[in-house]
N, C-alpha and C positions, 0 to 999 in steps of 0.2 A: 504494500500500500504506500502510495506517495505521501510525502510530508505535507501537512496542511498549508505551510507557508509557500509551497510550490503551486498551489491552486490559485488561479486568478478569477475563475468563473464557477458559479454554483447554479446548476440548472435544476429547478424544482418541478416535479409533477404537481398538478393542481388538486384534483379530487383525492382526498384522504391524506395529502401531504400539506398543502397550504390551507385548504378549507375542510372543515368537518362536514362534508356533503354526503357521504355515503349513506348515513342513516336517513337524512331527509330525502335523498333521492329514492331510497328504498321505500320510505313511507309514502311518497307521492305515487310511486309505481304501484304499491299495494292498494292505495286508494283508487287509482284508476282501474286496476284489475278487478277490484271488488265490485265496481259498477257492472262488470261483465260476469260476476259470479265466480271469479277465480281468486283464491287465497294465495298470497305471496309467502312462500315458506322461507325459513332461514337458509336452507340449501339454495334456493333460487337467488336470494340476496348475495350469498357468497359467490355464486357463479358470475354475477354481474359486476363484481368488484374488478376494476382494471379493464373491463371490456368497454366498448363504446356504446353503452346502454342508453345514452341520451337520445340517439335516433329512435330507438324503440319507445322510450319514454315520451318523446314528443308526439309520436304517432298515436300512442294510447291516450295521451292527454287531449289531443285534438278531437278525439271521438267521445270524450267524457261529456255527460250532460251538464256537469258543473264547470264553472270557469276555474281551472287549476293551471298554474304555470310552474316552470322550473325556476323562475327568478325569485327564489325564496328570500324574503326580507329578514329572516332570522339566521341567515348564514353567518358563521363566525370563524375566525382563524383558529387553527389548531393551537392547543395550549402550549405556551412558551415560544411560539413561532416569531412573534413580533420582536421579542428580545434577541432571539437567535439572528434574525435578519439585521437588527440594529448593530449587533456585534460584527457581522460580516461586512456591512457597509462601512463601519468604523475602520476595518482592516483594508478597505479599498477594493473589496471583491465586487465584481459585476454579477448581477443576478438576472436569471431568465425564468420564465414559466414555459414549460414544454408539456402540452396537454393535448389529448384527443378530443376534448370538449370544444364546442364551437366558440369562435372569437366573441360573439355577442354575449354568450353566457359567462365567459371568463371576465370580460370587461365589466359587465353588470355586477358580478360577484365581488371582484376586486374593488370596484368603486364603492359598493355598499359597505365593505369592510375597511374603507379608507386606506387601501393598500396599492392602488393602481400606480402611484408614483414611485413605489419601492423597486420596481423592476425595470431593467434596462432594455429587455427584449421580451416579447410575447410571441410564442409560436403555438398556434392552436390548430385543432383538427381540420378545420375548413381551409387552412392555409397550405395544406400538404395534399399531394395526390394520394399518398399512402398513409395509413394510420399505424400506430404502434401495434404490433411489435416491429414493424419496419423502422429502420433507423433514420428515415428521411427527416422527421421533426427535429431530432437532435442535431443532425448535420446542418439543417437550416439555421438552428439557433447558434451553432458555432460559426457559421458563415456570417450572420448578422453581428455577432460579437467580435468577429475577426480572431477567433480562438482556435487553438489546436486541442485535440482530444486530451493530450497529457497535461494541459493546463486546467482541465475541467473536472468537476465531480457532479454526478447526478444524484438527486434524492428521489427515490421511488418507493411505492408501497405495493406494487402489483407485479406479478410475474411477467406480464406483457410489457410493462414499462421497463423492467430490468433488462429484458431481452433487447428492447430497442436501444437503450443506452449502451449496453455491451456491444451490440452490433455496430455502433458508431465509435467503438474503441474508447468509450468513456468509463472510468471507474465509477462504481455505484455504491451508494449507501442505501440500504434497504430497510 
C-alpha cells in the first residue's frame, strides 16, 4: 500500500460512501413495490447495493400512484465524512465523486447536504458510456484531475465499484 503522503487525489463513490442513501433508496423502492403488491426483502436490498438501481427505481416511481421522488430532503452525509474531507482539503488533496448515479441526483444531493463545493470533479453515471464495474468513470475522473493512477486512492463500498477502481489501476479503500 502506498504512503498517504504520496496520494494527491481521493476519489469517492457516492451512495453509501458520501451519503447514507442506501436505506432511503431501499425504503423508496419498497414503497413503490408495495403499490404493486411486492414486498422488498433484505436479500433484495443487499443485491441492489452497488448496482445501478436508480434506473429501476425511477421506472417504478414513475408508475406509482403517489408522487414519490428520489430527491430525498432528509439525505445526510455519512458520519465523520465532513471532518475527514476537511482534513484532506487541509492537506491539499483534490477530491472527486465517481458514481453510477445520474448527475442530476448527485448535484441535488450534494447541494442539499451543502457539500457541492467540496469536490473538484464530479463524474456521474450519465457522463460515461459504461457504468461500473467498467473503469471508464475512474479514468475520466483522473483525466479531469490530470492525475495518474499511482497518485490516487478510491473509496468504495461495493464490489462493483472496487472492480472499477482496480481496473483503472487505482488502489482502493473499501
